[in-house]
C-alpha positions in Angstrom: 95.9 81.7 96.5 99.1 83.2 98.0 102.6 83.8 96.6 105.7 82.8 98.5 108.6 85.3 98.2 111.9 84.0 99.5 115.5 85.1 99.8 114.4 88.6 100.9 116.8 91.1 102.4 116.3 91.5 106.1 115.8 95.2 105.6 112.7 94.9 103.4 109.4 96.3 104.5 105.8 95.4 103.7 105.6 98.6 101.8 108.7 97.7 99.6 107.0 94.3 98.8 103.7 95.9 98.1 105.3 98.5 95.7 107.1 95.8 93.7 104.1 93.5 93.4 101.7 96.4 92.6 103.4 96.6 89.2 101.6 93.4 88.3 98.1 94.1 89.8 96.3 94.9 93.0 98.0 93.7 96.3 95.5 92.5 98.9 97.9 91.6 101.7 101.6 91.3 102.5 102.9 89.1 105.4 106.5 89.2 106.5 107.0 86.7 109.4 109.4 87.6 112.1 111.4 85.5 114.5 109.7 85.1 117.9 112.8 85.7 120.0 114.6 88.4 118.1 111.7 90.2 116.2 113.9 90.1 113.1 112.4 89.4 109.8 112.9 85.7 108.7 113.9 86.4 105.0 110.7 85.4 103.4 107.1 86.5 103.0 103.7 86.0 101.4 101.7 88.2 99.1 98.1 87.9 98.1 96.9 89.7 95.0 93.4 90.4 93.6 93.3 87.7 90.8 95.1 84.5 89.9 96.2 86.2 86.6 97.9 89.0 88.5 99.7 86.5 90.7 100.8 84.4 87.7 102.2 87.6 86.1 104.1 88.6 89.2 105.5 85.1 89.7 106.7 84.9 86.0 108.3 88.4 86.2 109.9 88.2 89.7 111.1 84.6 90.2 114.9 84.8 89.9 114.9 88.6 89.6 117.7 90.4 91.4 116.3 92.9 94.0 118.1 94.6 96.9 121.2 92.5 96.2 119.5 89.1 96.3 117.9 86.8 93.7 114.3 86.4 94.6 112.5 83.0 94.9 108.9 83.6 93.9 106.3 80.9 93.5 102.8 79.7 94.5 102.7 79.2 98.3 102.1 75.6 99.4 99.3 75.0 101.8 100.5 75.0 105.4 101.1 71.5 106.7 99.3 70.5 109.9 101.8 69.9 112.7 101.4 67.0 115.2 100.3 68.1 118.6 102.9 68.6 121.3 106.4 70.0 121.3 108.2 66.6 121.4 111.8 66.0 120.5 113.4 65.7 123.9 112.8 62.1 124.7 114.0 60.7 128.0 112.1 60.5 131.3 109.0 62.6 131.7 110.0 63.8 135.2 113.1 65.5 133.8 115.6 63.4 135.8 118.0 60.9 134.4 118.4 57.6 136.2 121.3 55.4 136.4 120.9 51.7 137.3 
């Protein structure tokens, strides 16, 4: 299982997150996704802990807690949804030219 941690400060580091969650048990892994274009942290992350009991304790203690000037959103991470193949969304003609008749 994994824990979703939202509303994070953009200045937070993996070590900061690890230190906070270590108060509730062993931290296996911390992931802080970054924006592909800017390299800036996206304001959320994921934490994996050693046991479900440790994760539950961390969620109970940290959800809604104020940290680094923000109210944290902490809950069980939802499984990643499969995306449909292709980049879609543009529509129009496949050759890239618009036609007027």
